[in-house]
C-alpha positions in Angstrom: 27.3 10.5 -49.8 29.3 7.3 -49.5 28.7 4.3 -51.7 26.0 1.8 -50.6 26.9 -1.9 -50.4 24.4 -4.6 -49.9 25.2 -8.3 -49.2 22.4 -10.5 -50.4 21.5 -14.2 -50.3 18.7 -15.5 -52.6 17.2 -19.0 -52.9 16.0 -20.7 -56.1 13.3 -23.3 -56.5 12.0 -25.6 -59.2 8.5 -24.8 -60.5 6.6 -25.7 -63.7 8.3 -22.6 -65.2 11.8 -23.9 -64.4 14.1 -22.3 -61.8 12.5 -19.4 -60.1 14.2 -16.9 -57.7 12.9 -16.6 -54.2 12.9 -13.6 -51.9 16.3 -12.0 -51.5 17.6 -11.6 -47.9 19.9 -8.7 -47.0 22.9 -9.8 -44.8 25.4 -7.9 -42.7 28.6 -9.2 -44.4 29.9 -11.2 -47.3 30.4 -14.3 -45.1 26.9 -14.1 -43.6 25.5 -13.9 -47.2 27.4 -17.0 -48.2 26.4 -18.8 -45.0 22.7 -17.9 -45.6 22.8 -19.0 -49.2 24.5 -22.3 -48.2 21.8 -22.8 -45.6 19.0 -22.2 -48.1 20.4 -24.9 -50.3 21.8 -27.5 -47.7 19.5 -27.1 -44.7 16.2 -25.7 -46.1 16.2 -27.8 -49.2 15.9 -25.2 -52.0 17.1 -26.3 -55.4 20.0 -23.7 -55.2 21.0 -20.4 -53.8 23.4 -17.5 -54.6 25.2 -15.0 -52.5 26.1 -11.7 -54.1 27.0 -8.1 -53.4 25.3 -5.0 -54.8 27.3 -1.8 -54.9 26.0 1.8 -55.6 22.6 3.4 -55.5 20.7 2.5 -57.4 22.5 -0.8 -57.7 25.1 -0.2 -60.4 27.4 -3.2 -59.9 26.5 -6.8 -58.9 29.2 -9.4 -58.1 28.4 -13.0 -57.4 30.2 -14.2 -54.3 29.2 -17.9 -54.4 26.6 -20.2 -55.8 25.2 -23.5 -54.4 23.2 -26.2 -56.1 21.1 -25.3 -59.2 21.0 -21.7 -60.2 20.3 -20.2 -63.7 23.3 -19.2 -65.8 21.8 -15.8 -66.4 21.0 -14.8 -62.8 18.1 -12.4 -62.4 20.0 -10.1 -60.0 
């Protein structure tokens, strides 16, 4: 079985508890994950967003592709 790779964009919003992660969105490619994350932040007005890639099953390695706006330093991914 080949290695599974998922490209994901995830928004962040301010709440009374601080920055909270939104629903992750699976994308078709690294560039689409980056574009989606940028849209979450710039167009839809979230506090920030991150694009990342997960490799393996279960996810064994996570690599951040790009961050936009306010995201926690210790990302919950």
